[in-house]
C-alpha positions in Angstrom: -65.6 124.9 -60.3 -62.7 124.2 -58.0 -63.0 122.8 -54.5 -62.9 125.2 -51.6 -60.0 124.8 -49.2 -60.5 125.0 -45.5 -58.2 127.2 -43.4 -55.6 124.7 -42.1 -54.2 127.0 -39.3 -57.7 127.4 -38.0 -58.5 123.6 -38.1 -55.5 123.0 -35.8 -56.6 125.6 -33.2 -60.3 124.7 -32.8 -62.6 121.7 -32.4 -66.3 121.6 -33.5 -68.4 119.5 -31.2 -71.2 117.2 -32.3 -73.9 119.8 -31.5 -72.0 122.4 -33.5 -70.3 124.4 -30.7 -66.8 125.7 -31.5 -64.2 125.1 -28.7 -60.8 126.8 -28.4 -57.9 126.5 -26.0 -57.7 128.8 -23.0 -55.3 131.7 -23.3 -52.4 132.5 -21.0 -51.1 129.1 -20.3 -47.5 129.4 -21.5 -45.5 131.2 -18.8 -45.8 133.4 -15.7 -48.3 130.9 -14.2 -46.5 130.3 -10.9 -48.0 133.3 -9.2 -51.6 132.5 -10.1 -54.0 130.7 -7.7 -54.9 127.1 -8.1 -58.4 128.0 -9.2 -57.1 130.1 -12.0 -54.7 127.4 -13.1 -57.4 124.7 -13.1 -59.8 126.9 -15.1 -57.3 127.4 -17.8 -57.1 123.6 -18.4 -60.6 123.4 -19.8 -61.5 124.5 -23.3 -63.6 127.6 -23.8 -66.5 128.1 -26.2 -66.3 130.8 -28.9 -68.9 133.5 -29.0 -71.8 132.8 -31.4 -70.8 135.7 -33.7 -67.3 134.3 -34.0 -68.6 130.8 -34.6 -70.3 131.8 -37.8 -67.1 133.2 -39.2 -65.1 130.2 -38.1 -67.6 127.7 -39.8 -67.3 129.7 -43.0 -63.5 129.4 -43.0 -63.8 125.6 -42.4 -65.9 124.9 -45.4 
C-alpha cells in the first residue's frame, strides 16, 4: 500500500501547536490598511485559531 501524501499547500499556510490547535494567519493584511485603526492593525499581527470543525478536516489533509 502506498504512503499517503500530505497537502503541501496546506502545510505552508497553517501551524499545528503542541496541544493540537491549528493556527492560521489573519486575513486582510496585504493592502488598504492605512485607514484602519491601530487596534485593528495590531490584532491582525497575531495568528488566529481555526474552528474545531475545520481542524478535523485540516488534520485529515495533513496525514
